C-alpha positions as CSV (number, residue, x, y, z in Angstrom):
1,M,161.6,-65.6,91.1
2,A,160.3,-68.7,88.5
3,M,163.1,-67.7,86.1
4,N,166.1,-67.9,89.0
5,R,168.2,-70.8,87.9
6,V,168.6,-71.7,91.6
7,C,165.3,-71.3,92.8
8,E,164.5,-73.9,89.6
9,M,167.1,-76.4,91.3
10,T,166.7,-76.0,94.9
11,G,162.6,-75.5,94.8
12,A,163.3,-72.1,96.7
13,E,160.8,-69.7,96.1
14,F,163.5,-66.9,97.3
15,P,166.9,-67.1,96.6
16,L,167.9,-66.5,100.1
17,F,170.2,-69.4,101.4
18,A,170.5,-69.4,105.2
19,F,173.1,-71.3,106.7
20,S,172.9,-72.2,110.3
21,H,173.7,-75.1,113.0
22,C,170.4,-74.8,114.3
23,R,167.6,-76.7,113.1
24,D,165.1,-74.1,114.2
25,V,166.4,-71.6,111.8
26,V,166.7,-73.8,109.2
27,A,162.8,-75.1,109.4
28,A,161.8,-71.3,110.1
29,V,163.7,-69.6,106.7
30,S,162.5,-72.3,104.5
31,K,158.6,-72.0,105.6
32,A,159.2,-68.4,105.3
33,G,160.2,-68.5,101.7
34,G,163.8,-68.4,102.0
35,F,165.9,-71.7,101.7
36,G,167.5,-73.3,105.2
37,V,170.8,-75.0,105.0
38,L,171.8,-77.0,108.1
39,G,175.6,-77.0,108.9
40,A,176.3,-80.7,109.8
41,T,179.9,-80.6,111.1
42,R,179.0,-80.2,115.2
43,F,177.1,-83.5,114.5
44,S,177.6,-87.1,114.6
45,P,176.1,-89.2,112.0
46,E,173.6,-90.2,114.5
47,Q,172.7,-86.7,115.9
48,L,172.4,-85.4,112.5
49,E,170.0,-88.4,111.9
50,E,167.9,-86.7,114.7
51,E,168.3,-83.4,113.7
52,L,167.2,-84.1,109.7
53,A,164.3,-86.3,111.1
54,W,162.8,-83.3,113.1
55,I,163.4,-81.0,110.5
56,D,161.4,-82.9,108.0
57,A,158.5,-83.1,110.5
58,H,158.9,-79.3,111.0
59,V,159.6,-77.7,107.7
60,D,156.1,-78.7,106.3
61,G,157.1,-79.8,103.2
62,A,159.4,-76.6,102.2
63,P,162.9,-77.4,100.6
64,Y,166.4,-77.2,103.0
65,G,169.7,-78.4,102.4
66,V,172.7,-79.7,104.5
67,D,176.2,-78.3,104.5
68,V,179.2,-80.8,105.1
69,I,182.7,-80.4,105.7
70,V,185.0,-82.7,103.7
71,P,188.4,-81.2,103.7
72,E,190.3,-81.8,100.4
73,I,194.0,-81.3,102.2
74,V,194.7,-82.9,105.3
75,D,197.6,-81.7,107.3
76,A,200.5,-84.4,107.0
77,R,200.9,-84.2,111.1
78,V,197.7,-85.6,111.2
79,A,197.2,-87.5,108.4
80,G,198.2,-91.2,109.7
81,M,195.8,-90.7,112.8
82,A,192.9,-93.3,112.7
83,D,190.9,-92.1,115.7
84,N,189.9,-89.3,117.9
85,A,192.0,-91.1,121.1
86,A,195.0,-91.0,118.9
87,R,194.4,-87.7,117.6
88,A,193.9,-86.2,121.5
89,A,197.2,-88.4,122.6
90,A,199.0,-86.4,119.9
91,I,198.6,-83.0,121.5
92,E,201.2,-81.5,123.6
93,P,200.5,-80.6,127.1
94,R,201.5,-76.9,126.5
95,Y,198.4,-76.3,124.2
96,A,195.9,-77.5,127.1
97,E,198.1,-75.4,129.9
98,F,198.2,-72.2,127.3
99,A,194.4,-72.6,126.8
100,A,193.8,-72.9,130.8
101,D,196.0,-70.3,131.5
102,I,194.1,-67.7,129.3
103,L,190.5,-69.0,130.9
104,Q,191.8,-68.4,134.5
105,Q,192.7,-64.9,134.0
106,Y,189.1,-64.4,133.5
107,G,187.9,-66.3,136.3
108,I,186.7,-69.4,134.3
109,E,187.9,-73.2,135.7
110,A,189.5,-75.0,133.0
111,N,191.0,-78.3,132.6
112,R,194.7,-78.8,132.0
113,S,194.5,-81.8,129.6
114,V,192.7,-82.9,126.5
115,A,190.2,-85.0,126.5
116,P,189.6,-87.2,123.2
117,L,186.5,-85.9,121.4
118,R,183.6,-88.5,121.1
119,E,184.5,-90.6,117.9
120,R,182.5,-89.7,114.6
121,M,182.9,-86.2,115.7
122,G,185.3,-83.3,114.5
123,I,186.0,-81.9,110.8
124,T,187.7,-84.8,108.8
125,P,187.2,-86.4,105.5
126,E,185.9,-89.9,107.1
127,N,183.6,-87.9,109.3
128,G,182.4,-85.6,106.5
129,M,181.6,-88.8,104.6
130,A,179.7,-90.4,107.1
131,L,177.3,-87.0,107.6
132,M,176.8,-87.0,103.8
133,E,175.5,-90.4,104.0
134,V,173.0,-89.6,106.2
135,A,172.3,-86.4,104.6
136,F,171.2,-88.4,101.2
137,R,168.8,-90.6,103.3
138,H,166.3,-87.4,103.7
139,P,164.3,-85.5,101.2
140,I,167.2,-82.5,100.9
141,R,167.1,-80.4,98.2
142,L,170.9,-79.3,98.5
143,I,173.9,-80.8,99.6
144,A,177.1,-78.3,99.7
145,N,181.0,-79.0,100.8
146,A,183.2,-76.4,101.9
147,L,187.3,-76.9,102.6
148,G,188.0,-78.1,99.0
149,I,186.5,-80.0,95.6
150,A,183.3,-81.5,96.7
151,P,183.9,-85.6,96.6
152,A,183.4,-87.4,93.6
153,A,181.0,-89.6,95.5
154,M,179.3,-86.7,96.7
155,I,178.6,-85.3,93.2
156,A,177.6,-88.8,91.9
157,E,175.3,-89.4,94.8
158,G,173.6,-85.9,93.8
159,K,173.0,-86.5,90.2
160,K,171.9,-89.8,90.8
161,R,169.4,-88.5,93.1
162,G,168.7,-85.3,91.7
163,V,169.8,-83.1,94.7
164,P,172.4,-80.2,93.4
165,V,176.0,-80.4,94.8
166,A,177.2,-76.8,96.1
167,A,180.6,-76.0,96.8
168,L,182.0,-73.3,98.5
169,V,184.7,-71.2,97.4
170,G,187.0,-68.1,97.8
171,A,188.8,-67.5,94.4
172,K,188.4,-67.7,90.9
173,E,190.6,-70.6,90.1
174,H,189.1,-72.6,93.0
175,A,185.6,-72.2,90.9
176,I,187.0,-73.4,87.8
177,R,188.1,-76.5,89.6
178,Q,184.7,-77.1,91.2
179,A,182.9,-76.6,87.9
180,D,185.2,-78.9,86.0
181,A,184.5,-81.7,88.8
182,G,181.0,-81.2,87.9
183,V,179.4,-79.3,90.9
184,D,175.8,-77.5,90.2
185,I,176.3,-74.7,92.4
186,I,179.0,-72.3,92.9
187,V,178.7,-70.8,96.4
188,A,181.9,-67.7,96.1
189,Q,182.4,-66.6,99.7
190,G,184.2,-63.5,99.8
191,G,186.9,-62.8,102.7
192,E,183.9,-60.6,105.1
193,A,182.4,-64.1,106.0
194,G,182.2,-65.8,109.0
195,G,183.8,-69.2,109.7
196,H,186.2,-70.5,107.1
197,C,187.4,-67.8,104.6
198,G,189.4,-66.5,101.9
199,E,191.2,-62.9,101.5
200,V,189.3,-61.4,98.3
201,S,186.4,-59.2,99.2
202,T,182.7,-60.2,98.4
203,L,182.6,-57.4,96.1
204,V,185.4,-58.3,93.8
205,L,185.0,-62.0,94.0
206,I,181.6,-62.1,92.8
207,P,181.7,-60.6,89.2
208,E,185.4,-61.8,89.1
209,V,184.3,-65.4,89.8
210,V,181.1,-65.2,87.4
211,R,182.9,-63.8,84.4
212,T,185.6,-66.6,84.9
213,L,182.8,-69.5,85.0
214,D,181.4,-67.9,81.7
215,R,184.6,-67.5,79.7
216,A,185.3,-71.1,80.8
217,G,182.4,-72.2,78.7
218,H,180.8,-73.4,82.4
219,A,177.0,-72.6,82.7
220,V,177.4,-72.9,86.7
221,P,174.8,-70.4,88.8
222,V,176.5,-68.6,91.5
223,L,175.6,-67.7,94.8
224,A,177.2,-64.5,96.4
225,A,178.5,-65.3,100.0
226,G,180.3,-63.0,102.6
227,G,179.1,-59.8,104.8
228,I,175.6,-60.1,103.5
229,M,173.0,-58.8,106.0
230,T,170.7,-56.8,103.6
231,G,167.9,-57.1,100.5
232,G,169.9,-54.2,99.6
233,Q,173.5,-56.0,99.4
234,M,171.8,-59.1,98.1
235,A,170.4,-57.1,95.2
236,G,173.8,-55.4,94.7
237,M,175.4,-59.1,94.4
238,M,172.6,-60.3,91.7
239,A,173.5,-56.9,89.9
240,A,177.2,-58.5,89.5
241,G,175.6,-61.7,88.3
242,A,175.0,-63.7,91.2
243,Q,171.6,-65.9,91.2
244,G,171.2,-65.7,94.9
245,A,172.6,-64.9,98.5
246,W,174.1,-67.4,100.4
247,T,174.0,-66.3,104.4
248,G,175.2,-67.4,107.8
249,S,175.8,-64.4,110.2
250,V,172.6,-62.4,110.0
251,W,170.9,-65.4,111.5
252,L,173.4,-65.9,114.5
253,A,171.2,-62.7,115.6
254,T,168.2,-64.5,115.6
255,P,166.6,-66.0,119.1
256,E,165.9,-69.6,117.1
257,S,170.1,-69.5,116.5
258,E,172.2,-71.7,118.5
259,T,173.9,-68.8,120.0
260,S,173.8,-67.6,123.6
261,A,172.1,-64.5,124.8
262,T,175.6,-63.4,125.9
263,F,176.7,-63.7,122.2
264,R,173.7,-61.9,120.7
265,D,174.3,-59.2,122.8
266,K,177.9,-58.8,121.6
267,M,176.3,-59.0,118.1
268,V,174.1,-55.9,118.4
269,H,177.0,-54.0,120.1
270,A,179.9,-55.0,117.7
271,R,181.4,-53.0,114.9
272,S,182.6,-54.4,111.4
273,R,186.3,-54.2,112.6
274,D,185.8,-56.2,115.6
275,T,186.2,-59.5,114.1
276,V,189.3,-61.2,113.2
277,R,190.5,-63.9,110.9
278,S,192.3,-66.6,112.8
279,R,193.5,-70.0,112.9
280,S,192.9,-70.0,117.1
281,R,189.7,-72.2,116.8
282,T,189.8,-74.4,113.8
283,G,193.2,-74.8,113.0
284,K,192.3,-72.9,109.5
285,P,191.5,-69.3,108.6
286,A,188.2,-68.7,110.1
287,R,186.4,-65.2,111.3
288,Q,185.3,-64.7,114.5
289,L,184.3,-62.0,116.8
290,R,187.8,-61.3,118.4
291,T,188.8,-61.8,122.3
292,A,191.7,-61.8,124.0
293,W,191.5,-65.7,123.5
294,H,192.5,-64.8,119.6
295,E,195.2,-61.9,120.7
296,A,196.9,-64.5,123.2
297,W,196.9,-67.7,120.5
298,D,198.2,-65.3,117.8
299,S,200.5,-63.4,119.7
300,A,204.6,-63.8,119.6
301,G,204.2,-65.5,122.8
302,G,201.8,-68.1,122.2
303,P,202.6,-71.5,121.1
304,G,201.1,-71.7,117.7
305,T,198.0,-73.1,116.3
306,L,197.5,-77.0,115.6
307,P,196.2,-78.4,112.8
308,M,192.4,-79.1,112.0
309,P,191.0,-81.2,113.8
310,L,193.7,-81.0,116.7
311,M,192.9,-77.2,117.0
312,G,189.2,-77.5,117.6
313,M,190.0,-80.4,120.3
314,V,191.5,-78.1,122.3
315,S,189.4,-74.7,121.5
316,E,185.9,-76.3,121.7
317,P,185.9,-77.4,125.5
318,A,187.3,-74.1,126.1
319,F,184.7,-71.8,124.6
320,A,182.0,-74.2,125.9
321,R,183.4,-73.4,129.5
322,I,183.5,-70.0,128.5
323,E,179.6,-69.9,127.7
324,R,178.7,-71.8,130.6
325,A,180.8,-69.4,133.2
326,A,179.2,-66.1,131.3
327,E,175.8,-67.5,131.3
328,A,176.0,-68.5,135.0
329,G,176.7,-64.7,135.7
330,N,180.6,-64.6,135.3
331,L,181.2,-60.5,133.8
332,Q,184.5,-61.5,133.0
333,A,183.9,-64.6,130.8
334,K,181.6,-62.8,129.1
335,E,184.6,-60.7,127.8
336,L,185.7,-64.4,126.3
337,V,182.4,-65.2,124.5
338,S,182.9,-65.2,120.7
339,Y,181.9,-67.3,117.7
340,F,182.0,-67.8,114.2
341,V,181.0,-64.0,112.3
342,G,181.5,-62.0,109.8
343,Q,182.6,-58.5,109.0
344,G,178.4,-57.9,108.2
345,V,178.4,-58.1,112.1
346,G,178.3,-54.2,112.2
347,L,175.0,-54.2,110.3
348,V,173.3,-56.2,113.0
349,G,171.3,-53.6,115.0
350,D,168.7,-55.9,117.1
351,V,168.0,-59.6,117.6
352,R,164.6,-60.5,115.1
353,P,163.0,-63.8,114.4
354,A,164.1,-65.4,111.7
355,R,160.8,-65.2,109.7
356,A,161.3,-61.3,110.1
357,V,164.6,-61.6,108.8
358,V,163.4,-63.1,105.5
359,Q,160.7,-60.6,105.4
360,S,163.2,-57.8,106.0
361,F,165.3,-59.3,103.0
362,R,162.4,-59.7,100.6
363,E,161.3,-55.8,101.5
364,E,164.9,-54.6,101.0
365,F,165.4,-56.4,97.7
366,V,162.4,-55.2,96.0
367,E,163.1,-51.2,97.1
368,A,166.5,-52.0,95.6
369,V,165.6,-52.9,92.6
370,E,163.0,-50.3,91.8
371,S,165.4,-47.8,93.2
372,L,167.9,-49.0,90.3
373,A,165.2,-49.1,87.8
374,A,164.1,-45.6,88.7
375,A,167.3,-44.2,88.3
376,L,167.7,-45.7,85.0
377,R,164.5,-44.2,83.8
């Protein structure tokens, strides 16, 4: 696809972008002709350095990228907190108690207090900027930012190094703001997506963003994201004006991914309507596989959710305990196993290696394009 603008900018052979928190997925996808993007937010700067060094050594020179989160808007309730110790101290005991009560109902031992995260961990602007600095020390071919306008420092450094800067958006007005700020690629993510997402569906959002950017005179290519699990869907979004697909959930059902065998099994058996858009894991609306955890936190009887990053300081240790209990054979705990996943989960029929998923996308993409061409003869 030599004429594809995003491929020209990033060096990708095929414009299938694979967001994953697992370095193995990133390397496998890039070596198979797609473009792996490592989600960096779960790492400290030191850990990210190790992950990227590993990718450099195992990607065989294929292009890859990094996704960081530098939140543009910080909740006023946490804006003045300088470190994770202060953040942990600000969490009222009732939140940890509520989380522990949920886990105990499923036979899982739980702490009734919140332990501070390791410093330089968590979704905060300063942590995101530190991760960005690490990323730029490696031969990345793309850097992406979510949760607001890409920082001016990221855009400036990207232009200095010749690294395209991508930004995720969930509405056409957000795309204009990003283009005005100088980003190189817009990832328009529909509400079907896993993780942090907006409310507009991918089918509506892609042509809306493409048309809005064009009318404003912005020649910024768009990647389609949200619910895309097949090459046919990718072809459809490119017919609507996108230059490729940004995917995430489909890679969770690969043996290389960071997900547990329990979660992958739940993906295979899940329906598209088994996901929920909830604040109960990060503090911002994020789509996940729905469990009793979400129902409890989102119910009228719950304590309400905390702002980012405090909510994650309560939820992530709880989910780690859930995973450990499930893997140890606690059948009740398996009911609570969850992760960020989009509505496309209903299209997951089995667990396949990442390379096989890339190949399926290629074949289905070609088949869809040829079918459309034949329909016009």
